[in-house]
C-alpha positions in Angstrom: -0.1 0.0 0.1 1.3 3.4 -0.9 0.2 5.5 2.0 1.5 8.8 0.6 -0.8 11.6 -0.1 1.6 13.4 -2.4 0.9 12.6 -6.1 4.6 13.1 -6.7 5.4 10.0 -4.5 4.7 6.8 -6.5 6.4 3.7 -5.2 7.2 0.1 -6.2 8.7 -3.0 -4.5 11.4 -4.9 -6.3 13.1 -8.0 -5.0 16.6 -8.3 -6.2 19.8 -10.3 -5.9 21.9 -9.2 -2.9 24.3 -6.5 -3.7 22.5 -5.3 -6.9 19.8 -2.8 -5.7 21.8 0.2 -6.7 22.6 -1.1 -10.3 18.9 -2.2 -10.7 17.6 1.2 -9.4 19.9 3.0 -11.7 19.0 0.9 -14.7 15.3 1.5 -13.8 15.8 5.2 -14.6 16.3 4.4 -18.3 13.0 2.3 -18.3 10.9 5.2 -17.2 7.4 5.5 -15.8 5.9 3.4 -18.5 8.0 0.4 -17.3 7.5 1.2 -13.6 11.2 1.9 -13.4 11.9 -1.8 -13.3 14.7 -2.8 -15.7 14.5 -6.3 -17.6 17.4 -7.9 -15.9 18.2 -11.2 -14.4 18.9 -9.4 -11.1 15.1 -8.7 -10.6 13.4 -11.5 -9.1 9.8 -10.0 -8.7 8.4 -6.6 -8.8 5.3 -4.6 -8.4 4.0 -2.1 -10.8 4.4 1.6 -9.7 1.8 2.5 -7.3 0.3 6.0 -6.9 -0.9 7.4 -3.6 -3.6 5.3 -2.0 -3.1 2.4 -4.4 -2.3 -1.1 -3.2 -1.4 -4.4 -4.8 -0.7 -7.9 -3.5 2.0 -10.3 -5.1 2.6 -14.0 -4.5 5.6 -15.7 -5.7 7.7 -18.7 -5.0 10.4 -18.3 -2.6 13.8 -18.0 -4.2 16.6 -20.3 -2.9 17.7 -19.9 0.8 19.8 -16.8 1.1 19.9 -13.0 1.6 18.2 -10.8 -1.1 17.5 -7.1 -1.1 14.1 -5.1 -1.7 14.1 -1.7 -3.0 11.8 1.1 -4.4 13.2 2.0 -7.8 11.4 5.1 -8.3 14.2 7.7 -8.9 15.9 9.0 -5.8 14.2 6.5 -3.5 16.6 3.5 -3.7 19.0 4.8 -1.1 16.5 5.1 1.7 13.6 2.7 0.8 15.3 -0.7 0.8 15.8 -3.6 3.0 16.9 -7.2 3.4 14.8 -10.2 2.5 16.0 -13.5 4.0 14.9 -16.9 2.7 15.6 -19.8 5.2 
């Protein structure tokens, strides 16, 4: 759920291989809004579409192999603070 009330604050959720979130977010800028700022790369495991304020989505996906992954919002300028670790045990 994008809880922002500012129309200039869309967000997405992108699961990537550990250590690749900056590269994925940077590549996402070349894709643009039409592609939800999600590049077509093997480093992206799953992603939501870009959500505007008040929009929500739900995704279901098979867990990747055990290990550490990263999740990130690839909207330009967001990746450096909107990210975290995703652990599969």
